[in-house]
N, C-alpha and C positions, 0 to 999 in steps of 0.2 A: 592609562586609558581604561575606561569603564568596561565591565563585562559585556560583551556583545549580546544583544537581545536575540532570542530565537523566535522568529516568526514562522510558524507552521502553516503551510498553505495546502488545503485539501481541494479536491476537484469541486465539490459542492453537489447538493441534491435538494429537491423540494421536499423530500421526506424528512420530517423533523427528527427521526431517529438517526439520520446521518450526522448533523451537527452535534446531537447529543453524545454520539459515539466519539466524535473528535474531541469534545470537551472532556469526556472521561479519560481519553488517552492522554491528553495534555495535563490533566490532574496527576496522572501517574508520572509524567515527566517531571512536574514540579516537586512531587514527593521524592523523586530520586535525586533532584538537584535544587534544593529549596531557594538558593540565592540567585538562581538564573531567571531573568525576566523572560517570560514565555507568553506569546500572544497567538491567537488563532486567526486564520484568514482563509478565503475561498477564491478559487478561480472564477466561479460562476454559480448562479442559482441560489446562493446563500450570502449572508453578510457576517462580518465585514469583508469587503473586497480587499485583495492584496494590497493595492495602492494605499487604501486607508490605513491599514495595519502598519505598513512600513513607514509611512509618514508620521504616524503617532509614536513610533518607537524612539526612545531617547538613546543617543550615542550610536555606536556601530551596530550593524544589523547582519544577522545570518538568516537567510530564508531557507527553510527545509521543506521541500515538496513532500507531502504525504501521499506520494504516488508509488506504485509498485513496479513500474517499468518506464523505460524511456518512451518518448513519443512527442507529439506536437506540444502539449502543455509543458512537459519537462524540458524540452530542448529549445523551444522557440518562444511560446507564449509567455510563460512565467518569467524566464530570464529577462526578456525584452521589457516586460511591464515593470519588473523590479528596478531595472536600470533607469527607466524613464522616471520612476517616482522617487527612487533614492539611488543616485549614481554610485554611492559608496557601499551599497549593499552587496553582500557576497552570497551567491547561490550554492547550496549544497547539492549533492547528488540525490536522485530519487531513492526511496528506501530499498527497492528491490532491483534485482534478485539478491537474496542474502540468506545465509544458513539460519539466521535468527528467524526469518519468515518461514523457513521450512519447519523449524521447531514449532512455531505457532500453528502452522497448518496441521502438523501432526497432533498437537494438543486439541485443536478444534475437531479433528476427525475422531479422536478418542471420545469426545463428548457426543458425537453422532453415533457412536457404538457400532462401528463396522465389525464384521467377523473376518477371520483369516481368508475366507473364500470369496469375499466381496472384491469386485473390481473398483479401483479408485481412479477417478479422472479429475484433473486440475481444471477448474472452470474459471475463466478470466473474461474480463470485458472485451479485450481485444484492441487492436491498433492498426491503422493504415500504414504506420511507419514500420519498416522491417526490423529496426532496432528494438522496437517495443515487442514485436512478435518473438524475436530472438530472446529477449529477457524473460518472457513467460515460459519459453521452452526451457530456458536454463533453470527457472524456478521448478518446473516439473521434474527436471533431472535431480535437483537437490532434494526434492521430496521423495522421489523414487529411491535415492540413495539412503535416505533416512528410514524409509518404510521397508526397504529391501524387497521391493516388488515393482513391476512396471507401472508407470503413471503417465499416460498420455494427456495431452491438453486439448481443450476445446474452448471456443469463444462464443459469446452471446451477442457481440456487435459486429466486429470486423477482424480481418487479419489472419484468418486461418480456418481450420475445419470448425463447422458449427458444433457447439456442445451437444445438441440433441443427436447429431449424426454420430459423434464419438460414443455417447452413451448407448446408442442402438448398436453400434459396432461391437462394443464390449459384451452386450447381451447376446449378440449373434455368435460370439465366440464361446458362449457357454456360461457366462457369469450369471449366477442365480440372482445376485443383487449388484447394483451399481451405486456407488457413493460419490458424490461430487465434493471435492475440496475447494471451498469457495475462496478464490484468490482476490478478495475484495477487502477493503478497509472497513466499510460500513454498510449497513442495510440501505436499500434503495431500489431503483428501477432494475439495475443489472442482477441484483440478488433474486428479485422476483422472477426474472427471466430464467435464471438457473433453476429455480423451483419448478418451472414449467418445462424443463428439458427432458422429462421422462425418467429421471433418476429416482431411485428408491429413497435416498436421503440426500440432503444438501447440508454441509456443515455451516455453522454460523460464520459470519465474516471474521477477519482477524481481530478487529475491534481494539479494545483497550487492554490488550494482553501486555504483561510486564516486558516480554522480550521485544514487542514492537516499541514500547517506550524506551528501552535501552538502545534500540537501533536508531530512533530519532536522535538521541544524544550522541550516538556514534557518528552519525552523518553531520550533525552540528560541529562536533569536534574536528572532523576532517576539514570542514570549511573554515573553521576558526583558526586553524593553523595557517592557512592561506591569508586570512585577514590580519592576523597579529604576529605571525611568525613565532608562535608560541607552542609549547608542548601541550597536548590535550590535558584538561584537568580530569581528575578521577571522578 
């Protein structure tokens, strides 16, 4: 059997920086595993659509959601669409939460140059699904463990305390500065909302960091085992 293709599906955004970030990330994935067929796809707002990408792939297919938590897209929308377009396709788990993402968040925070006295808040898009909210809170705990300081989380869309309220609460507790760790893959609408949250600094999205690329391959390998009954390749 041929090597299963990796179809990476992101949420999508009208901001051209979003697809550019996804392509840069997938270029890193290809550099790490040059013989692996890798294709990009989107759930909405950008092209190619998931259905187009999986139908164009030759041989077996593993779909890796470039999503940071469970929710409607990861649990319902994308699996259903992939199955209808390619009944033989296998869905991988979403990327997060994972310690590799915590490492990437810490690296992006370092670029934002926080000081030891700054309060750090994990900023996420949010979800109406309790599983998605749980995953974001887990991501905040992983980052807190890595930074060895408290890291609450706030949301710019749904599912929990508003990011602006959490930033204000940290400031009311005496923080001279508040830095938001952006738990987003790429720039776009939600990152703009984080910038308007009242924080002093907002880190760059996770983007095309090598740890994220390695995590994409890790999720692919997990799903590939189910597809082929094989040991993950190095």
